[in-house]
C-alpha positions as CSV (number, residue, x, y, z in Angstrom):
1,X,0.0,0.3,0.0
2,X,1.5,3.6,-0.9
3,X,2.5,5.9,1.6
4,X,1.9,9.1,0.6
5,X,3.6,12.4,2.9
6,X,0.6,14.5,2.5
7,X,-2.2,11.7,3.3
8,X,-0.1,11.0,6.2
9,X,0.5,14.3,7.5
10,X,-3.6,14.9,7.2
11,X,-4.7,12.6,9.1
12,X,-2.5,13.3,11.9
13,X,-3.4,17.5,11.9
14,X,-7.3,16.5,10.6
15,X,-7.7,14.6,13.7
16,X,-5.9,17.0,16.0
17,X,-8.1,19.8,14.5
18,X,-11.7,17.5,15.1
19,X,-10.4,16.9,18.3
20,X,-10.1,20.5,19.3
21,X,-13.9,21.6,17.9
22,X,-15.3,18.2,19.5
23,X,-13.7,19.1,22.7
24,X,-14.9,22.4,22.3
25,X,-18.4,21.7,22.1
26,X,-18.3,19.0,24.6
27,X,-17.2,21.7,26.7
28,X,-19.9,23.9,25.9
29,X,-22.4,21.5,26.2
30,X,-21.0,19.8,29.5
31,X,-18.6,21.8,30.9
32,X,-20.2,23.3,33.5
33,X,-20.9,20.3,35.0
34,X,-18.1,17.3,34.1
35,X,-15.5,20.1,33.8
36,X,-12.8,19.2,31.9
37,X,-14.1,15.3,31.5
38,X,-17.0,17.3,29.2
39,X,-13.2,18.2,26.7
40,X,-12.4,14.5,26.4
41,X,-15.7,13.0,25.8
42,X,-16.4,15.9,23.1
43,X,-13.0,14.9,21.5
44,X,-14.1,11.4,21.7
45,X,-17.0,12.5,19.7
46,X,-15.0,14.7,16.9
47,X,-12.6,11.3,16.4
48,X,-15.6,8.9,15.6
49,X,-16.6,9.8,12.3
50,X,-13.1,9.4,10.9
51,X,-12.1,6.1,12.0
52,X,-13.3,5.3,8.4
53,X,-10.3,5.5,7.7
54,X,-10.2,2.2,9.0
55,X,-11.5,0.8,6.2
56,X,-8.0,0.3,4.5
57,X,-7.1,-2.3,7.0
58,X,-10.2,-4.5,5.3
59,X,-10.3,-3.8,1.8
60,X,-8.8,-2.2,-1.3
61,X,-7.8,1.0,-1.6
62,X,-10.4,2.2,-4.1
63,X,-13.3,0.9,-1.6
64,X,-11.5,2.8,1.4
65,X,-11.8,6.3,-0.7
66,X,-15.4,5.2,-1.3
67,X,-15.8,4.6,2.3
68,X,-14.1,7.6,3.8
69,X,-16.8,10.8,4.9
70,X,-19.4,8.5,4.0
71,X,-22.4,7.0,6.6
72,X,-20.1,8.0,9.5
73,X,-20.3,11.3,8.6
74,X,-23.8,11.5,7.9
75,X,-26.7,13.2,9.9
76,X,-27.7,9.9,10.2
77,X,-25.0,8.5,11.8
78,X,-25.2,11.8,14.0
79,X,-28.9,10.8,15.5
80,X,-28.3,7.5,15.9
81,X,-24.7,7.2,16.9
82,X,-25.4,10.4,19.4
83,X,-28.3,8.2,21.3
84,X,-25.9,4.7,21.6
85,X,-22.7,7.0,22.9
86,X,-24.8,9.6,24.4
87,X,-26.4,7.0,26.8
88,X,-23.5,5.5,27.6
89,X,-21.7,8.5,28.9
90,X,-25.4,9.4,30.5
91,X,-24.7,5.8,32.6
92,X,-21.4,7.2,33.6
93,X,-21.9,10.6,34.3
94,X,-25.0,10.7,35.8
95,X,-24.4,10.7,39.1
96,X,-22.5,14.2,38.4
97,X,-25.9,15.6,37.2
98,X,-25.8,15.0,33.7
99,X,-28.9,14.9,31.7
100,X,-29.5,12.4,28.8
101,X,-30.2,15.0,26.7
102,X,-26.9,17.3,27.4
103,X,-25.1,13.4,27.1
104,X,-26.6,13.2,23.4
105,X,-25.9,16.4,22.5
106,X,-22.5,16.0,23.0
107,X,-22.4,13.4,20.1
108,X,-24.9,14.8,18.1
109,X,-23.2,18.2,17.8
110,X,-19.8,16.6,17.5
111,X,-20.5,14.6,14.9
112,X,-22.1,17.6,13.3
113,X,-19.8,19.8,13.6
114,X,-17.4,17.4,12.4
115,X,-18.9,17.0,9.1
116,X,-19.8,20.7,8.8
117,X,-15.9,21.5,8.7
118,X,-15.0,18.8,6.5
119,X,-17.6,20.1,4.1
120,X,-15.4,23.3,4.4
121,X,-12.1,21.5,3.1
122,X,-11.3,20.1,-0.5
123,X,-12.3,16.3,-0.2
124,X,-15.9,16.0,-0.3
125,X,-18.5,14.8,2.3
126,X,-21.7,13.0,2.1
127,X,-23.1,14.6,4.8
128,X,-26.7,13.6,3.3
129,X,-25.2,10.0,2.7
130,X,-27.2,7.6,1.5
131,X,-27.6,10.4,-1.2
132,X,-24.2,10.5,-2.9
133,X,-23.5,13.8,-3.2
134,X,-20.0,14.7,-1.8
135,X,-20.7,18.6,-0.4
136,X,-17.2,20.9,-0.8
137,X,-16.5,24.3,-0.1
138,X,-13.3,23.9,-1.0
139,X,-12.0,26.9,1.3
140,X,-10.1,25.6,3.6
141,X,-7.1,22.9,3.4
142,X,-7.2,19.9,5.4
143,X,-3.9,21.4,7.4
144,X,-4.8,24.8,8.4
145,X,-2.5,25.9,11.3
146,X,-4.0,29.2,11.2
147,X,-7.8,27.3,12.3
148,X,-6.1,25.1,15.1
149,X,-3.7,26.6,16.7
150,X,-5.4,29.5,17.9
151,X,-8.9,27.3,18.6
152,X,-6.4,24.8,20.3
153,X,-5.0,27.8,22.4
154,X,-8.8,29.6,23.6
155,X,-9.4,25.3,24.6
156,X,-6.3,25.0,26.7
157,X,-7.3,28.4,28.1
158,X,-10.8,27.6,29.0
159,X,-9.3,24.0,30.8
160,X,-7.3,25.8,33.3
161,X,-10.3,27.6,34.7
162,X,-11.8,24.6,36.6
163,X,-13.5,26.4,39.4
164,X,-14.5,29.6,37.3
165,X,-17.4,28.5,35.4
166,X,-17.9,32.0,33.7
167,X,-14.4,32.7,32.4
168,X,-14.2,28.8,31.2
169,X,-17.2,29.3,29.3
170,X,-15.9,32.8,28.3
171,X,-12.3,31.4,26.8
172,X,-14.6,28.2,25.4
173,X,-16.6,30.4,23.3
174,X,-14.2,32.7,22.0
175,X,-12.4,29.8,20.5
176,X,-15.2,28.6,18.7
177,X,-16.2,32.6,17.6
178,X,-12.8,32.9,16.4
179,X,-12.7,29.5,14.5
180,X,-15.7,30.1,12.9
181,X,-15.0,33.3,11.6
182,X,-11.7,32.0,9.7
183,X,-13.7,29.8,7.9
184,X,-16.3,32.3,6.5
185,X,-12.9,34.6,6.1
186,X,-11.5,31.6,4.1
187,X,-14.9,31.8,2.2
188,X,-14.4,35.5,1.0
189,X,-10.3,34.9,0.3
190,X,-11.7,32.2,-2.2
191,X,-14.4,34.3,-3.8
192,X,-11.4,36.7,-4.6
193,X,-9.6,34.0,-6.1
194,X,-12.5,32.7,-8.2
195,X,-12.9,36.2,-9.5
196,X,-8.9,36.1,-10.5
197,X,-8.9,33.0,-12.0
198,X,-12.2,33.7,-14.3
199,X,-10.7,37.4,-15.0
200,X,-7.6,36.0,-16.3
201,X,-9.3,33.0,-18.3
202,X,-11.6,36.0,-20.1
203,X,-8.5,38.0,-20.6
204,X,-7.2,34.4,-22.6
205,X,-10.3,34.3,-24.2
206,X,-10.4,30.7,-22.9
207,X,-13.6,29.2,-23.3
208,X,-13.9,26.6,-20.7
209,X,-16.8,24.1,-19.1
210,X,-15.8,23.7,-16.0
211,X,-13.4,25.3,-12.8
212,X,-12.5,24.5,-9.5
213,X,-10.9,27.0,-6.8
214,X,-9.3,25.6,-3.8
215,X,-6.6,26.6,-1.0
216,X,-3.2,24.9,-1.4
217,X,-1.6,22.9,2.1
218,X,-2.0,24.4,5.0
219,X,-2.7,27.9,3.9
220,X,-5.5,30.5,2.5
221,X,-3.2,32.4,0.5
222,X,-2.2,30.6,-2.7
223,X,-5.0,29.0,-4.6
224,X,-5.3,26.2,-7.2
225,X,-7.3,26.8,-10.3
226,X,-8.5,23.5,-12.2
227,X,-10.0,24.3,-15.2
228,X,-12.2,21.9,-17.7
229,X,-11.8,22.8,-21.3
230,X,-12.8,20.5,-24.4
231,X,-10.0,18.6,-24.9
232,X,-8.2,19.4,-21.5
233,X,-7.7,20.8,-18.2
234,X,-5.4,23.9,-17.1
235,X,-3.6,23.9,-14.0
236,X,-3.1,27.2,-12.4
237,X,-1.8,29.1,-8.7
238,X,-2.3,32.5,-7.8
239,X,-1.2,34.0,-4.6
240,X,-2.5,37.4,-3.0
241,X,1.4,38.4,-3.2
242,X,1.1,37.9,-6.9
243,X,2.1,40.8,-9.1
244,X,2.1,39.1,-12.7
245,X,-0.5,37.3,-14.3
246,X,-1.8,33.7,-13.8
247,X,-0.5,31.2,-16.1
248,X,-2.0,28.0,-16.9
249,X,-0.5,24.6,-17.7
250,X,-2.3,22.2,-20.3
251,X,-2.9,18.7,-19.0
252,X,-4.7,16.5,-22.2
253,X,-7.5,14.5,-21.1
254,X,-6.7,11.7,-23.3
255,X,-10.0,10.1,-23.4
256,X,-8.5,7.3,-25.8
257,X,-6.4,5.4,-23.5
258,X,-10.4,5.0,-21.4
259,X,-12.1,4.1,-24.1
260,X,-9.8,1.3,-24.6
261,X,-11.4,0.1,-20.8
262,X,-14.9,1.3,-21.6
263,X,-17.7,0.0,-19.5
264,X,-14.8,-1.4,-16.8
265,X,-16.2,-0.7,-13.6
266,X,-12.8,0.2,-11.7
267,X,-12.7,3.2,-14.4
268,X,-16.1,4.2,-13.9
269,X,-15.7,4.5,-9.9
270,X,-12.4,6.6,-10.0
271,X,-14.3,8.9,-12.4
272,X,-16.9,9.2,-9.8
273,X,-14.4,9.5,-6.9
274,X,-12.9,12.1,-9.3
275,X,-15.7,14.3,-9.5
276,X,-14.8,14.4,-13.0
277,X,-11.3,16.1,-12.5
278,X,-9.3,13.0,-14.3
279,X,-6.7,12.6,-16.9
280,X,-5.3,9.7,-18.4
281,X,-1.6,9.2,-19.5
282,X,-0.1,6.7,-20.9
283,X,3.8,5.6,-19.8
284,X,6.1,2.6,-20.6
285,X,3.2,1.2,-22.7
286,X,1.2,1.2,-19.4
287,X,-2.0,3.4,-19.0
288,X,-2.7,6.0,-16.0
289,X,-5.7,7.0,-14.3
290,X,-4.7,10.8,-12.8
291,X,-7.2,12.2,-10.1
292,X,-6.5,16.0,-10.5
293,X,-7.8,17.6,-7.0
294,X,-5.4,17.8,-5.4
295,X,-2.7,18.8,-7.6
296,X,0.5,17.3,-8.7
297,X,3.4,15.9,-6.4
298,X,5.9,16.1,-8.9
299,X,5.7,18.8,-12.0
300,X,8.9,18.4,-13.6
301,X,8.2,17.9,-17.8
302,X,10.5,14.3,-17.6
303,X,9.0,13.6,-14.4
304,X,5.3,14.6,-14.1
305,X,3.1,12.8,-11.3
306,X,-0.3,14.1,-9.6
307,X,-0.7,13.5,-6.4
308,X,-3.6,10.4,-6.7
309,X,-2.5,8.6,-9.6
310,X,-3.5,4.4,-10.3
311,X,-2.0,2.3,-13.1
312,X,-3.9,-0.1,-14.6
313,X,-2.5,-3.8,-14.4
314,X,-3.4,-7.0,-15.5
315,X,-3.6,-9.6,-12.8
316,X,-2.3,-13.5,-13.2
317,X,-6.3,-14.4,-14.0
318,X,-6.2,-11.9,-16.7
319,X,-8.1,-9.7,-14.8
320,X,-7.8,-5.6,-14.6
321,X,-6.6,-4.0,-11.7
322,X,-5.6,-0.4,-10.6
323,X,-2.6,0.2,-8.1
324,X,-2.3,3.1,-6.8
325,X,1.3,4.8,-7.6
326,X,3.6,5.2,-4.9
327,X,4.8,8.4,-3.3
328,X,7.9,8.9,-1.7
329,X,8.2,11.2,1.5
330,X,10.7,13.4,0.2
331,X,8.9,14.7,-2.9
332,X,6.3,16.1,-0.4
333,X,9.1,18.1,1.5
334,X,10.2,19.1,-2.1
335,X,6.4,20.6,-3.1
336,X,6.2,21.6,-0.1
337,X,9.3,23.9,-0.4
338,X,8.0,24.7,-3.7
339,X,4.8,25.8,-2.7
340,X,6.0,27.7,0.1
341,X,8.3,29.9,-2.3
342,X,5.5,29.9,-5.1
343,X,2.8,31.8,-1.8
344,X,5.3,34.9,-1.7
345,X,4.0,35.9,-5.4
346,X,5.6,36.2,-8.3
C-alpha cells in the first residue's frame, strides 16, 4: 500500500483539529458539570467519524476512498450514533448531574460539527448519505494552522479555569467564535481568488466548461485553479502576493486511452471518486488514471506525477486491476518547499 507524505500529515493534523473542535463542543454543552471530562467526551465525539479510515485495513484502496466521509459523516449517523454513545456517557456521569439530553447533545453536535468542518475542506463529505453527493466548499485545506492553533489555545486556556465557570465558558466561546469566523473569512478569500482566475481566463479568451478553485496546503493565501476545457484541463496558481498574471498549464484529457477500458467498473468508480476532474496518461505502454483534485506531486516535464494516480495492470488471471502509484516522502517535502516559495508571489 502506497504511503503518501501528505496523507499521513493530513490524518494527524485533521484528527487534531477535529479533537479540538469536538472538545470545545463538549465543553460548551457539559463543561459546567463535567469540567475537563466534557472536553474528553467531546474529543471522542470529534474522533469517531474519521474511524472510517480504518476501512483500508479490510478492503482495497478504491473502496476505502469510497467509504471515507460517507456514512460515518452523515446526519443519520449523527442521530443514531449520538443516542448510543450519549446513553453510555449518561450512565457513567448521571451521578454528576449530567442529563441524558446533554450527553446526547455532546455527541450529536460533535458529529455534526465534525462533518460541517469537513464540508469547508477540499474533500467531499456526504453529509446527506445515502444520497451520493459530496459537499465541499473548498475554502480551507484539511491542514490549516491558522484555524487549528488559535482554537487550541482558547480551548486549553478554558480548561485551566476549573473553578471559575464564567471564565471557562468565556474562553471556550471565544475559541468557537474565532475559529468559525476564520472559516467565513476563508470563503471570502476564495471568492476573491475565484474572481482572479475567471478574470485571467477571460483575458486569455479561454472557453471552459467548469472551474474548481481551492486553497493549497496549510494556507488561504495560495490558491489552485483547475479549469476544464473540451479536450484538456488547465491548472494554475494564484497568490494574493502575485504581481503578474496567472499562468495556466495544460494537461490533455487523453480520453482515447480511457476508451480502451470502456465499461470497466473500476474506471467508472475512479471517475466518480475524482468528481470528473481526471486525465489518462501513458508511460512505458501502461495506462494511468490521474485524479487532478489534489494537484501535482512532481511538476517537472521529465517526471510528472499527480498526487493521486493509479496504474492499470492485468493480474495473473487476466483481470484488470489498479495500483496506486507509490509516492515518496522526499517528494512531499520538496513540494512543500516549492509551494512556500510560490506563496510569496511572482
